N, C-alpha and C positions, 0 to 999 in steps of 0.2 A: 505494502500501499504505499502511495507516494507521500499524501499528506490528509491530514485531516480530512478536508474540503473535497478529495477523492475519494473517500469513504462514504463522505455525507450524500455525494451525488450519486454514487454507487446503490446505497441502501434506498435514497428517494426513488430510483429507476426502480428497483426490485419491489418495492413496497406499493409502488401504484399499480403495477401491474399485477402483483398478487392479489388488491382491490377488485380489477378487474376479472380478473378469472376467477374470485371466488363465485360469481355469477354465471360462471361456465362449469361443464362438467368435465372438460378437458384443458389440457394444458398445463405447462413448466415452466418456472422462471427463476432464473438465479444468477450469480454473478459469483467472479473469482474462482470458481470450481473449473475443475479441468474438464474439459472436451476430447476426447479421445476421436479421432476423423477416422483412420484406417489402422488397420494391425502394422503396415508399414511406417505410418510415424510413429505409430506406438511403440514397435521396436527399436526404431530411432531416437526414442525419446523425444521425439519431434513435435508433442502435442501443447497445445495453448491453453490457458485459462482465462476466457474474455471476462471484462469487467461488469457485463450483462449480457445476458441472452435470454429467450423466449422462444418455444416450441410450442406450437398450436397442435391438436387433433393426436395429442398423447395422454396416457392415463397420467392423474394427477397422482402425487407420491413423491416420497423422500427417496434422494437419490446422492449417493457418495461421489460419484461423476456421473459424466453424460458420456453414453459408450455407443455411437451412432450407428456400427453395426448393429448393436443389440438392439436400440429403440427404434431401428428402421427408420429413422429421419436425423437429418443435420437440424440445430436452429433453424427458426425463422428470422430471427432478428439478432444482428451480433453490436453490440456498442462498447468500443474503447474508447476510453476518457484518456485523454493525450495527456502527457507531461513532457518537459523540456529531456527527461535521461530516456523515455521509453517513444517518442514520436516516431523516430525513423522505424523501429523493429513494427511498430504500429500499423504504421502505414504502408510497411512493404511486406515483409516476412510474414506477419500475420494473417494481413489483407490476404494474402495470396492463397494461404493454407484455407482460410474462411468460405474465397469463392472457389476453390478447387474441390471441396465437400459437398457446397449444392448450386446447382445451376442458375438458380435465382435467387441467391442471398439478398438480405439487405442488411448494408454492412454501415455503420457511421461512427465516424472517427471525430470525437468532439474533443 
């Protein structure tokens, strides 16, 4: 976690979507949790933990991580909160991984 502001922003995103998902029968929202996109990336230890992500159309429930090949779906929306120390990796390396995992991802770099 970069700063207290970073944590507040992440919590605000998660808590807001949790309220919205509370009215639905499906969906998962989290942040700062590892998302495993493929076995190849997993083996190379090339997995990422986005600041925020949401997945619709999946059963609710607690998870220790998001494993795309087990869940059958990559996140629908991923948000990375940029800071000076992480901006380059977030804009390049992480963005490419998120895009490759989902044909129509919604990625926001804030």
